All heavy atoms as an XYZ file, in Angstrom:
622
protein
N     -32.191     20.852      8.376
C     -31.418     21.557      7.379
C     -31.234     22.997      7.859
O     -32.184     23.623      8.316
C     -32.155     21.520      6.038
C     -31.380     22.140      4.902
S     -32.211     22.035      3.274
C     -32.303     20.283      3.016
N     -30.021     23.495      7.759
C     -29.727     24.866      8.180
C     -30.356     25.878      7.222
O     -30.607     25.584      6.063
C     -28.218     25.080      8.239
C     -27.521     24.244      9.287
C     -27.946     24.594     10.697
O     -28.128     25.795     10.990
O     -28.107     23.664     11.505
N     -30.572     27.074      7.731
C     -31.237     28.148      6.996
C     -30.646     28.381      5.604
O     -31.363     28.401      4.607
C     -31.175     29.422      7.827
C     -31.794     30.624      7.168
C     -31.464     31.910      7.945
N     -32.197     32.998      7.409
C     -33.321     33.484      7.901
N     -33.847     32.961      8.977
N     -33.935     34.483      7.331
N     -29.343     28.589      5.518
C     -28.709     28.908      4.239
C     -28.819     27.747      3.252
O     -29.074     27.951      2.065
C     -27.250     29.315      4.434
C     -27.090     30.697      5.043
C     -27.827     31.788      4.275
O     -27.725     31.842      3.029
O     -28.530     32.589      4.922
N     -28.643     26.530      3.740
C     -28.774     25.358      2.872
C     -30.195     25.238      2.343
O     -30.411     24.922      1.173
C     -28.361     24.098      3.622
N     -31.172     25.492      3.204
C     -32.574     25.443      2.802
C     -32.859     26.494      1.728
O     -33.461     26.200      0.697
C     -33.482     25.657      4.009
C     -34.973     25.729      3.725
C     -35.483     24.426      3.132
C     -35.741     26.080      4.985
N     -32.406     27.724      1.953
C     -32.639     28.788      0.970
C     -31.974     28.477     -0.364
O     -32.561     28.708     -1.426
C     -32.144     30.129      1.512
C     -32.997     30.743      2.619
C     -32.317     31.972      3.206
C     -34.387     31.092      2.106
N     -30.769     27.937     -0.326
C     -30.077     27.587     -1.570
C     -30.827     26.495     -2.328
O     -30.993     26.566     -3.541
C     -28.646     27.154     -1.277
C     -27.747     28.305     -0.912
C     -26.346     27.842     -0.564
O     -26.052     26.647     -0.532
N     -25.468     28.793     -0.296
N     -31.274     25.488     -1.601
C     -31.983     24.378     -2.242
C     -33.289     24.854     -2.859
O     -33.585     24.554     -4.014
C     -32.248     23.257     -1.247
C     -32.979     22.088     -1.879
C     -32.936     20.850     -1.055
C     -33.632     19.736     -1.814
N     -33.013     18.472     -1.650
N     -34.060     25.625     -2.108
C     -35.348     26.098     -2.613
C     -35.141     27.070     -3.763
O     -35.859     27.013     -4.772
C     -36.189     26.726     -1.481
C     -37.453     27.351     -2.030
C     -36.533     25.671     -0.433
N     -34.172     27.949     -3.670
C     -33.891     28.894     -4.758
C     -33.526     28.163     -6.039
O     -33.908     28.574     -7.139
C     -32.752     29.837     -4.371
O     -33.135     30.679     -3.321
N     -32.801     27.073     -5.918
C     -32.398     26.303     -7.089
C     -33.594     25.596     -7.740
O     -33.571     25.311     -8.938
C     -31.340     25.276     -6.703
N     -34.631     25.340     -6.973
C     -35.805     24.644     -7.493
C     -36.711     25.545     -8.324
O     -37.470     25.063     -9.158
C     -36.621     24.058     -6.338
C     -35.966     22.936     -5.546
C     -36.804     22.601     -4.323
C     -35.760     21.711     -6.423
N     -36.676     26.847     -8.083
C     -37.568     27.780     -8.778
C     -36.752     28.905     -9.397
O     -36.325     29.832     -8.702
C     -38.599     28.342     -7.804
N     -36.535     28.798    -10.687
C     -35.784     29.830    -11.405
C     -36.466     31.184    -11.240
O     -37.686     31.293    -11.299
C     -35.727     29.474    -12.890
C     -34.903     30.425    -13.710
C     -34.860     30.022    -15.168
O     -35.056     28.834    -15.471
O     -34.628     30.912    -15.992
N     -35.671     32.187    -10.960
C     -36.201     33.533    -10.777
C     -36.589     33.853     -9.350
O     -37.030     34.953     -9.054
N     -36.435     32.896     -8.443
C     -36.764     33.155     -7.043
C     -35.656     33.971     -6.383
O     -34.516     33.970     -6.826
C     -36.977     31.843     -6.284
O     -35.803     31.077     -6.293
N     -36.033     34.678     -5.325
C     -35.095     35.549     -4.624
C     -35.178     35.244     -3.134
O     -36.251     35.336     -2.531
C     -35.436     37.035     -4.866
C     -34.500     37.934     -4.095
C     -35.414     37.359     -6.352
N     -34.052     34.896     -2.541
C     -34.003     34.640     -1.095
C     -34.000     35.967     -0.360
O     -33.318     36.913     -0.756
C     -32.764     33.829     -0.749
N     -34.774     36.029      0.721
C     -34.822     37.239      1.537
C     -33.625     37.329      2.462
O     -32.920     36.349      2.693
N     -33.406     38.523      2.970
C     -32.308     38.718      3.915
C     -32.695     38.140      5.264
O     -33.869     38.005      5.585
C     -31.989     40.207      4.028
C     -31.485     40.773      2.718
C     -31.018     42.203      2.848
O     -30.631     42.609      3.960
O     -31.037     42.891      1.830
N     -31.705     37.818      6.056
C     -31.932     37.182      7.359
C     -32.372     38.219      8.391
O     -31.683     38.480      9.365
C     -30.673     36.462      7.809
N     -33.543     38.808      8.166
C     -34.044     39.815      9.102
C     -35.101     39.257     10.038
O     -35.510     39.923     10.967
C     -34.635     41.017      8.340
O     -35.670     40.527      7.473
C     -33.575     41.727      7.525
N     -35.545     38.038      9.758
C     -36.541     37.400     10.617
C     -36.048     36.018     11.020
O     -35.050     35.521     10.497
C     -37.896     37.250      9.901
O     -37.752     36.322      8.825
C     -38.407     38.573      9.367
N     -36.771     35.408     11.901
C     -36.430     34.082     12.395
C     -36.631     33.017     11.317
O     -35.951     32.003     11.297
C     -37.343     33.792     13.586
C     -36.862     32.759     14.521
C     -37.765     32.674     15.738
O     -38.829     33.292     15.796
N     -37.350     31.906     16.706
N     -37.561     33.255     10.408
C     -37.911     32.263      9.395
C     -37.250     32.577      8.057
O     -37.162     33.737      7.671
C     -39.430     32.239      9.206
C     -40.245     31.939     10.459
C     -41.722     32.128     10.171
C     -39.971     30.530     10.945
N     -36.813     31.561      7.332
C     -36.279     31.787      5.986
C     -37.374     32.364      5.083
O     -38.540     32.029      5.218
C     -35.878     30.399      5.509
C     -35.771     29.575      6.739
C     -36.739     30.157      7.722
N     -36.975     33.210      4.173
C     -37.930     33.873      3.286
C     -37.451     33.765      1.846
O     -36.276     33.955      1.561
C     -38.021     35.345      3.685
C     -38.850     36.195      2.790
C     -38.770     37.654      3.176
O     -38.760     37.965      4.382
O     -38.707     38.481      2.263
N     -38.378     33.457      0.956
C     -38.048     33.394     -0.468
C     -39.243     33.898     -1.270
O     -40.388     33.590     -0.953
C     -37.644     31.966     -0.889
C     -37.095     31.967     -2.286
C     -38.759     30.999     -0.739
C     -36.254     30.749     -2.595
N     -38.956     34.705     -2.283
C     -39.987     35.214     -3.184
C     -39.906     34.417     -4.481
O     -38.826     34.278     -5.054
C     -39.772     36.716     -3.461
O     -39.782     37.414     -2.214
C     -40.849     37.269     -4.369
N     -41.044     33.905     -4.905
C     -41.095     33.003     -6.058
C     -42.011     33.602     -7.131
O     -43.109     34.058     -6.813
C     -41.647     31.626     -5.620
C     -41.726     30.660     -6.771
C     -40.820     31.065     -4.485
N     -41.591     33.554     -8.400
C     -42.473     34.013     -9.477
C     -43.752     33.171     -9.511
O     -43.711     31.960     -9.291
C     -41.657     33.779    -10.753
C     -40.236     33.678    -10.303
C     -40.284     33.121     -8.911
N     -44.860     33.811     -9.772
C     -46.153     33.130     -9.779
C     -46.149     31.909    -10.704
O     -46.691     30.859    -10.352
C     -47.258     34.102    -10.189
C     -48.669     33.547    -10.217
C     -49.070     32.990     -8.852
C     -49.643     34.616    -10.674
N     -45.516     32.023    -11.849
C     -45.500     30.914    -12.809
C     -44.790     29.676    -12.260
O     -45.030     28.561    -12.732
C     -44.833     31.361    -14.105
N     -43.941     29.834    -11.265
C     -43.179     28.718    -10.686
C     -43.772     28.221     -9.368
O     -43.337     27.218     -8.819
C     -41.731     29.144    -10.416
C     -41.014     29.712    -11.613
C     -40.658     28.622    -12.567
C     -39.879     29.193    -13.737
N     -39.491     28.202    -14.675
N     -44.784     28.931     -8.871
C     -45.282     28.680     -7.521
C     -45.827     27.267     -7.325
O     -45.423     26.561     -6.406
C     -46.338     29.718     -7.145
C     -46.910     29.517     -5.782
C     -46.174     29.861     -4.667
C     -48.158     28.954     -5.610
C     -46.679     29.662     -3.399
C     -48.677     28.759     -4.348
C     -47.931     29.106     -3.236
N     -46.745     26.853     -8.153
C     -47.383     25.540     -7.937
C     -46.366     24.404     -8.000
O     -46.362     23.508     -7.137
C     -48.492     25.302     -8.943
C     -49.164     23.965     -8.693
C     -50.291     23.676     -9.645
N     -50.777     22.341     -9.367
C     -52.036     22.036     -9.197
N     -52.942     22.980     -9.264
N     -52.396     20.803     -8.972
N     -45.498     24.425     -9.006
C     -44.490     23.368     -9.130
C     -43.564     23.358     -7.919
O     -43.204     22.284     -7.416
C     -43.691     23.545    -10.414
N     -43.200     24.540     -7.429
C     -42.338     24.605     -6.249
C     -43.042     24.035     -5.024
O     -42.465     23.242     -4.279
C     -41.885     26.036     -5.969
C     -41.069     26.211     -4.697
C     -39.760     25.427     -4.776
C     -40.811     27.667     -4.407
N     -44.297     24.397     -4.825
C     -45.034     23.887     -3.664
C     -45.159     22.364     -3.712
O     -45.028     21.696     -2.690
C     -46.414     24.545     -3.582
C     -46.354     26.031     -3.295
S     -45.598     26.425     -1.708
C     -47.004     26.294     -0.648
N     -45.394     21.807     -4.897
C     -45.478     20.350     -5.033
C     -44.132     19.707     -4.703
O     -44.081     18.675     -4.030
C     -45.932     19.979     -6.443
C     -47.386     20.307     -6.685
C     -47.825     20.074     -8.120
O     -46.979     19.753     -8.982
O     -49.034     20.219     -8.374
N     -43.046     20.325     -5.154
C     -41.713     19.792     -4.866
C     -41.398     19.898     -3.380
O     -40.856     18.954     -2.794
C     -40.641     20.539     -5.688
O     -40.943     20.375     -7.073
C     -39.263     19.998     -5.401
N     -41.741     21.016     -2.757
C     -41.496     21.170     -1.321
C     -42.234     20.100     -0.525
O     -41.740     19.621      0.495
C     -41.929     22.555     -0.842
C     -41.126     23.735     -1.363
C     -41.730     25.041     -0.864
C     -39.662     23.636     -0.978
N     -43.380     19.706     -0.996
C     -44.158     18.669     -0.317
C     -43.593     17.275     -0.580
O     -43.486     16.458      0.336
C     -45.615     18.733     -0.790
C     -46.491     17.707     -0.152
N     -46.730     16.480     -0.724
C     -47.161     17.724      1.014
C     -47.522     15.786      0.057
N     -47.808     16.515      1.125
N     -43.202     17.000     -1.809
C     -42.819     15.640     -2.211
C     -41.344     15.305     -2.013
O     -40.992     14.126     -1.961
C     -43.207     15.408     -3.667
C     -44.702     15.482     -3.872
O     -45.476     15.135     -2.999
N     -45.123     15.966     -5.031
N     -40.475     16.289     -1.920
C     -39.034     16.056     -1.744
C     -38.779     15.495     -0.341
O     -39.145     16.114      0.661
C     -38.277     17.366     -1.935
C     -36.777     17.188     -1.910
O     -36.244     16.705     -0.883
O     -36.124     17.567     -2.900
N     -38.146     14.339     -0.255
C     -37.928     13.678      1.039
C     -37.018     14.469      1.973
O     -37.109     14.340      3.186
C     -37.364     12.274      0.824
C     -38.360     11.345      0.199
C     -37.783      9.973     -0.042
C     -38.802      9.112     -0.759
N     -38.293      7.787     -1.054
N     -36.134     15.301      1.413
C     -35.245     16.123      2.245
C     -35.953     17.355      2.809
O     -35.469     17.973      3.742
C     -34.031     16.589      1.442
C     -33.104     15.445      1.077
O     -33.088     14.440      1.818
O     -32.404     15.557      0.053
N     -37.085     17.715      2.222
C     -37.828     18.896      2.666
C     -39.125     18.508      3.357
O     -39.390     18.931      4.472
C     -38.111     19.818      1.476
C     -36.867     20.354      0.760
C     -37.250     21.048     -0.535
C     -36.085     21.277      1.665
N     -39.958     17.725      2.680
C     -41.200     17.165      3.234
C     -42.086     18.192      3.939
O     -42.620     17.937      5.009
C     -40.879     16.006      4.184
N     -42.257     19.370      3.325
C     -43.169     20.361      3.901
C     -44.592     19.885      3.667
O     -45.121     19.950      2.568
C     -42.942     21.739      3.270
C     -41.694     22.406      3.748
C     -40.599     22.525      2.921
C     -41.613     22.917      5.028
C     -39.438     23.145      3.357
C     -40.464     23.532      5.483
C     -39.370     23.647      4.643
N     -45.210     19.374      4.723
C     -46.512     18.745      4.600
C     -47.611     19.448      5.390
O     -48.747     18.985      5.421
C     -46.427     17.285      5.023
C     -45.854     17.122      6.429
O     -45.500     18.131      7.061
O     -45.752     15.975      6.877
N     -47.287     20.565      6.008
C     -48.280     21.251      6.830
C     -48.213     22.757      6.592
O     -47.223     23.391      6.956
C     -48.046     20.935      8.303
C     -49.066     21.553      9.222
C     -50.375     21.106      9.237
C     -48.725     22.599     10.065
C     -51.318     21.676     10.077
C     -49.663     23.174     10.913
C     -50.957     22.705     10.910
O     -51.886     23.262     11.730
N     -49.250     23.335      5.984
C     -49.279     24.791      5.819
C     -49.763     25.446      7.123
O     -50.944     25.428      7.444
C     -50.282     24.996      4.678
C     -51.173     23.797      4.738
C     -50.352     22.676      5.312
N     -48.827     25.969      7.886
C     -49.151     26.538      9.201
C     -50.014     27.793      9.098
O     -50.897     28.018      9.912
C     -47.871     26.894      9.957
C     -47.079     25.701     10.373
S     -45.479     26.079     11.135
C     -45.721     27.559     12.028
N     -49.719     28.636      8.104
C     -50.409     29.916      8.022
C     -50.308     30.448      6.597
O     -49.296     30.278      5.931
C     -49.760     30.891      9.003
S     -50.514     32.517      9.037
N     -51.370     31.097      6.146
C     -51.345     31.810      4.871
C     -51.911     33.198      5.137
O     -52.988     33.332      5.731
C     -52.184     31.107      3.814
C     -52.110     31.795      2.472
S     -53.112     30.984      1.230
C     -54.538     32.044      1.252
N     -51.181     34.214      4.732
C     -51.572     35.595      4.991
C     -51.511     36.413      3.717
O     -50.581     36.259      2.927
C     -50.603     36.227      6.025
O     -50.578     35.406      7.193
C     -51.019     37.624      6.398
N     -52.474     37.280      3.520
C     -52.439     38.219      2.407
C     -51.849     39.534      2.879
O     -52.127     39.989      3.988
N     -51.007     40.136      2.043
C     -50.381     41.414      2.373
C     -50.702     42.407      1.262
O     -50.428     42.146      0.089
C     -48.845     41.274      2.524
C     -48.230     42.614      2.897
C     -48.498     40.213      3.550
N     -51.292     43.532      1.640
C     -51.648     44.585      0.697
C     -50.553     45.649      0.700
O     -50.178     46.158      1.752
C     -52.987     45.204      1.102
C     -53.507     46.214      0.104
O     -52.897     46.379     -0.972
O     -54.536     46.837      0.399
N     -50.018     45.940     -0.481
C     -48.999     46.979     -0.665
C     -49.631     48.099     -1.493
O     -49.402     48.179     -2.700
C     -47.771     46.415     -1.379
C     -47.162     45.235     -0.711
C     -47.430     43.919     -0.935
C     -46.160     45.264      0.305
N     -46.667     43.121     -0.137
C     -45.867     43.922      0.646
C     -45.475     46.290      0.963
C     -44.934     43.580      1.605
C     -44.545     45.942      1.916
C     -44.277     44.609      2.232
N     -50.433     48.984     -0.874
C     -51.180     49.981     -1.649
C     -50.288     50.938     -2.450
O     -50.653     51.332     -3.559
C     -51.994     50.736     -0.602
C     -51.443     50.365      0.715
C     -50.686     49.094      0.557
N     -49.135     51.294     -1.921
C     -48.249     52.201     -2.645
C     -47.729     51.567     -3.937
O     -47.482     52.254     -4.919
C     -47.048     52.627     -1.780
C     -47.417     53.410     -0.534
C     -47.825     52.511      0.624
O     -47.425     51.327      0.673
O     -48.594     52.997      1.478
N     -47.547     50.249     -3.901
C     -47.043     49.527     -5.069
C     -48.174     48.926     -5.902
O     -47.925     48.296     -6.921
C     -46.080     48.423     -4.620
C     -44.869     48.969     -3.890
C     -43.985     47.868     -3.358
O     -43.923     46.787     -3.982
O     -43.347     48.087     -2.318
N     -49.399     49.088     -5.423
C     -50.590     48.552     -6.093
C     -50.462     47.057     -6.367
O     -50.665     46.576     -7.483
C     -50.875     49.327     -7.366
C     -51.207     50.771     -7.095
C     -51.617     51.505     -8.319
C     -51.936     52.922     -7.852
N     -52.437     53.776     -8.846
N     -50.115     46.316     -5.310
C     -50.040     44.866     -5.447
C     -50.423     44.193     -4.135
O     -50.400     44.806     -3.073
C     -48.649     44.406     -5.888
C     -47.572     44.547     -4.841
C     -46.251     43.998     -5.361
C     -45.205     44.031     -4.274
N     -43.940     43.455     -4.727
N     -50.794     42.945     -4.250
C     -51.123     42.111     -3.091
C     -50.262     40.860     -3.195
O     -50.103     40.287     -4.268
C     -52.610     41.736     -3.074
C     -53.460     43.007     -2.884
C     -52.910     40.725     -1.988
C     -54.946     42.763     -2.962
N     -49.692     40.433     -2.070
C     -48.889     39.220     -2.050
C     -49.454     38.244     -1.020
O     -50.223     38.629     -0.146
C     -47.411     39.513     -1.703
O     -47.352     40.142     -0.422
C     -46.776     40.424     -2.727
N     -49.065     36.993     -1.152
C     -49.429     35.967     -0.178
C     -48.168     35.478      0.511
O     -47.133     35.313     -0.125
C     -50.103     34.787     -0.850
S     -51.759     35.143     -1.421
N     -48.279     35.251      1.801
C     -47.173     34.727      2.586
C     -47.610     33.369      3.132
O     -48.664     33.258      3.758
C     -46.822     35.673      3.767
C     -45.713     35.076      4.613
C     -46.449     37.054      3.250
N     -46.801     32.341      2.855
C     -47.090     30.995      3.326
C     -46.025     30.591      4.347
O     -44.848     30.718      4.084
C     -47.029     29.992      2.164
C     -48.147     30.170      1.165
C     -48.061     31.146      0.172
C     -49.271     29.361      1.206
C     -49.083     31.305     -0.755
C     -50.286     29.512      0.282
C     -50.193     30.486     -0.690
O     -51.190     30.642     -1.597
N     -46.467     30.102      5.507
C     -45.561     29.521      6.488
C     -45.785     28.019      6.445
O     -46.891     27.544      6.704
C     -45.847     30.065      7.895
C     -45.504     31.499      8.040
N     -46.446     32.472      8.300
C     -44.322     32.137      7.940
C     -45.848     33.637      8.371
N     -44.565     33.470      8.157
N     -44.739     27.303      6.082
C     -44.834     25.854      5.916
C     -44.043     25.132      7.018
O     -43.071     25.658      7.519
C     -44.277     25.451      4.545
C     -44.875     26.162      3.346
C     -44.143     25.750      2.073
C     -46.362     25.885      3.224
N     -44.461     23.915      7.308
C     -43.820     23.118      8.335
C     -43.715     21.665      7.860
O     -44.576     21.194      7.132
C     -44.643     23.164      9.623
C     -44.021     22.439     10.771
C     -44.372     21.205     11.243
C     -42.950     22.895     11.581
N     -43.595     20.860     12.303
C     -42.697     21.896     12.552
C     -42.181     24.037     11.616
C     -41.725     22.000     13.498
C     -41.192     24.145     12.584
C     -40.979     23.143     13.492
N     -42.681     20.990      8.281
C     -42.550     19.565      8.017
C     -42.777     18.823      9.332
O     -41.947     18.893     10.241
C     -41.150     19.235      7.479
O     -40.990     17.842      7.410
N     -43.889     18.130      9.411
C     -44.176     17.335     10.610
C     -43.120     16.243     10.764
O     -42.616     15.991     11.860
C     -45.595     16.742     10.541
C     -45.853     15.812     11.708
C     -46.634     17.867     10.514
N     -42.755     15.615      9.667
C     -41.795     14.516      9.705
C     -40.399     14.958     10.120
O     -39.690     14.251     10.837
C     -41.733     13.829      8.347
N     -39.985     16.135      9.657
C     -38.605     16.576      9.911
C     -38.487     17.627     11.015
O     -37.383     17.929     11.448
C     -37.996     17.143      8.607
C     -37.972     16.161      7.423
C     -37.456     16.868      6.183
C     -37.150     14.950      7.763
N     -39.610     18.154     11.438
C     -39.588     19.151     12.504
C     -38.999     20.425     12.049
O     -38.513     21.292     12.589
């Protein structure tokens, strides 16, 4: 699935999510915490996405904004 199609599909699955700009090699989307678990389950169970391997999880500290975020890099073994 191409980058833009993937971002559109994932954005549609989680109301309030925001797709990141194409500044990196990987697609980026910010998801409201209340929608996170349901989105992750859908990303895993949807046959068109099949994200079944969490490659990396990183915590990011934003001291100026007084918040911490998590970044998940997901992979689909089945779809590559």
